[in-house]
N, C-alpha and C positions, 0 to 999 in steps of 0.2 A: 496447425497448417495441415489441410487434406493433401494427402498424396494422389497423384496422378496413377491410376491402376488400369489394368486391362479387362475389367470386369465388363465394359460399357457394349462391346461386341456380343459377350455371352448373354448378357441382359436382353439384348435384343432377340435373341432366339428363344430365351424363356418366355419373352413377352408374347410372341407369337402363339404360344400354348394356350389352350382354353382354361378357363376356370375350373376348378374341380369342386364338386360338392363336397363338403366336410360332414354331411350329416352320418352320425353312426360310425365315424371312422375314429380309429385308435390313434393316439398322438404318437408321433416318431421321436428319435434321437440324433443327434448330430455329435460327432467328435471328431478331434483332429488336433494336429500339432501347429506350433507358430515358431517361425524361423525369421531371423533379421535379414540384411542385406550380406552379411558374412556366413550365414549359414548357423548362427548360435540361437539357442532357444530364446523366445521373447518372454519375459517373466513380468509380474507387477503389472499386468494388463487384464482387459476384459473383453470378451467377445459379445457383441450384442446382435440379436436376431430381429430384423426389422420385417414385419408381415406388410408386404405392400398392399395386400389385399384388404386389410382390415386396420391397417395403421398401427398395430400394437407393436410393442417392444418386449423382449425377454434377453436378460442378459447372465451371463455366467463369467465366473474369474477363471484365469488362466493361472495353472498350477507351477511350481517351482521348477518343472520340466518342461516348460513351454506346451504344455498340454491343456484340452478344456474337454468337457462333455457336457452337452445341453440335452435336456430331456423335455417332454411336453409341447412338442412343436406340431400344431395341426396341420394338415396338408394347405399348400398355398405356395405363393411366391415371397422369396425372402432376399435382402440382402443383408450380407454377415458383416458388419463392422468390427474391424480391430483396433481396439481405443488404448492408448497408453499415456498416462500423464493427463487425462483430459483431451487429448487429440487423436483423431482418427487417422490412422498410419496405413491402412489398407482396408479394400473394400472387395467382397466376392459375393455372387449370387448363387442363390441355390433354391431349387423347385423342390418341396416335400409332397410327393403323389399321393393319391388316396392308397389306403390300405389297412391293414390289421396293426400297424406299429412297427416301422423298420427302424435300422440304425444306419445312417449315412456318414461317410467320410468326407470331411473338408479341410484341407490344409491350407494354412498361410505361409507363404515363402516369398518374403518381399523381393530377394533376388530374382525370382522367376515371375513374381506378378506384376512387378513394377516394369517389366522389359517386355513382356511377350505381348504383340498385338498393339503397341504404341508406333504412333508415326515419328516421323523425324524431328517434328516440332515438338511433340509431347516428349521425347526422350531428352530432347534439348532442355526443355522447362524443366523435367526431373532434375537433370543435372544442375541446373541453376538453383532449384530448391535445396538439394544437397549441399551446394557452395555457400548458400544463404545460412542454412542449418549449422555448417561448420565454423562460420563466420561469427554467428551468433554463440555458438558453445564458447569460442575463444574469448569474445567480448565477456562473457559472464564469468569465465575465469579470470581475466584481468581486473574486473570490478570486484571481485571477491578477494582477490590478493589484496588490492588498493584498499580495500574496506578494512581488511585484517591488519594492514601495516597502519592505517589511520588509529584503530582502536588501540594499537600499541604505542602510539605517539609517534611514529616513524613517518612524519607528514612529507620530508623530503625524498625518501624512498618511494612514497605515494606517488609524489609529483613527478619522479622521474619515470615512472611506470605508465601513468596516466597520459602525461602530456604529449609522447608520441602516438599513443593509441588515438587520443582525439584529434589530432593531426591527420592522421590517416584515416579517420572515420568521421569526418567533420559535420556529418548529418546524425550522430548519434548523441542526442540531448544528455543521456546517463552520464557518457564519459565527460562532458563538460562539467555538469553537476557535482560529479564526484571530485573532479579536479578542483572546483570552486570549493568544496569542503576541504581538501588538502592543503590547498593554499591558504584558506582562512585559519586552518589549525597551525600554519606554520607563520601565521602573522604576516602574511605577504598579501597584504590587503587589496592594493590595487590590480594586482594578478587575479585575485579570488573575484575581484569585481567584474573584471573582463570575463573571466569563465564562465561566472552566471549570467551575464548577460547573453553569451552566445548559446547558453541553455534555455533561456527565455525566449531567445529568438526562434528556436525550434518547437518549443512548447509554451506558449505565452500564458496559458491559465494554470499552469503548476503552482500552487501556493508554496511548494517546498523550495522551489527554486528562486521565488521572489522574496520569499522569508530569508534565504540563505543571502540573497543580495542585499536585503535590509540590514541583515546582521554584520556582513562585510562593510558596509556604509556606515554604521555605528561605530565599529572598532576603528573605522578610519575618521572618526570624527566629523562626519558628514550627517549630522542629525536630520535635518530637513528632508534628504533624499531618502534616508532610512525610513522615516515615517511614511513618506508617500509609498515606499513599496510595502510597508507592513500594511497600510490601508488596502492597496492594489491586491496583497494576498488574501486580505479577509473577505474582499469582494469576491475573488476568484475561487475561494474555497470557503464558503459560509461554515462549513461544519468544523472548520478548525479557527472560526473567526476570533474566538476567545483567546486563544494562545497568542495568534498575532497582534491583537490588541493589547495584550498583557505585555508583550515584548517591547510594545510600542511605548506603554506607560513606563517601562523600565528604562527605556533609553531617555524619556522625559525627566524621569526621577534623577538617573545619574548625571543629566546636564543640569539639575537645579530648575528645571521648569516645570514649577509646582502646579499652576494652573492645567497647564496641558495634561501632564501626568493624572492629575484627578479626573480630567475629561476621558483621557484613555481607559482608565480603570472603572470609570463608569460604563463605557462602551462593553468592558468585559461582564460587567455585571448584567447589562441590559441583554446579552445573548446567552449568558451563564449565570443566573442568579444563585447557584450554588457553589461557585468558586471562591473559596474561603480567601485565599492570599489576595485576591484583587481588593476586598475589604479591608485588609491589613495594609496593603500599601497604598491605598486612598487615604486611610486613617493617618500613616505616616507623613505624606504630603500635607494633608489639613494640618496636622501639628506645626508645619512650618508657617502657617498662617495664624498660629495662636497669638494673642496679645497679652500684655500684662494691665492688669486694672489698677486703679488708684491705690487700692490696698495691697498692692504687691502679687495679688494671686494672679495665676495663669487663667486667661479666658479663651476658651477653646473656639476654634470656628465652628459655625454650624454643621453637624453631620460627623464630627470626628469621633465623639463618644458612641454614635450608633454603628460607625464602621468598626470599631475594635470589638463591641459587644456582638456585632453579627459574625465577626471572624471567629470570636470565642464561642459562639452558638454552633457554628459549623464544625470548628475545629477545637474542642476545648482542651485536647491534648497535642495540638499542633505544634510544628517547631517554632512558629512565633508567638504561642501563647504565652510565655512568661513576659515577654516584650509587650505585647498587647496589654496584659495587666499592669505591667510597669508604668505604661503611658497613661492608663486609666487612672491609676494612683496618682500621678503627679497631676491629674487634673481634679482630683478628689472625689472622682467618681465611683460609683459602686459597681463591683464586678458581677456580673450576671452571667449564669451558664446555661447550657442547653437542657441541664437537668431540673429546671425551673427553682434552682435555690439562689440566694443572694447572700452575700458576706460582705462586710465592710472592708474596704482596699486600705492596706497601710498607706501612709503618705511618705513619700520621700522628701528628703531635705532639699530645698532649693538652692541649687549650686550658685 
């Protein structure tokens, strides 16, 4: 967020000066200090000199004493930007006159720069910005504390921290999203659903919130609603569609809805053909469609062997590799690997 500074009136003065020829002029240097609103040195920042005449920019780092030294500035009009964490926190104008190369001083003092020459309205706006920054810092602290509690499994404590914060700041979607996570972790699914819904009202296209809501619906046994939210999440965030469709397939698998699960894993494969686990779980669901022939042998549904073979091709040493081989063996199939080798699979006895 750019801060309001007092450089506007100073810049008007500089703008009235005529442009100076820089032919055969030696470059100059600028050095100075940086101080925050409390008079303390600003570190981990940079000073960027923007040449208004040419549109070029030169940047130098501020040292651990809050000081900087920029060299190689040709004559011209500049705006010096003080930037910290990617945000411009102060701006000052400076004119480098023609000459044989001089060193100029330009100090950043936020307490001074942000108050001198400001109108009453600008000062009011500056105070509003400070208050908003302070609020954001407080919310970030709350969110981090809540996340740490959730990671430690202390979901009720996280809820106790987030619930009042969300009620006091009802337009902050992150608070409702984190609260939904905490409720879900505490297995309080109706409350989780409500929290996620509030987050989605504020940010309807967030795949994370939509997926969280789908998870809560699934754990609450509301399969149809869960699937609908996973589909919405996949459309909202196509980059993560494979994950959302995979979770959808898992819900169908756990609900013994075989055909629907297969369709979901096919959707995963369509957007991410190299997602090995999708082939494995497609194969697992296809196994449920196997029949027994007149000779007592298992007759696999079409595509079953191909699904397991593809999993082994992509992840020959994956966590489900042995299970995939066992299922192929139960079908009397030959196990193929991604190394181009084949070997007969041992057959298991029919239970």
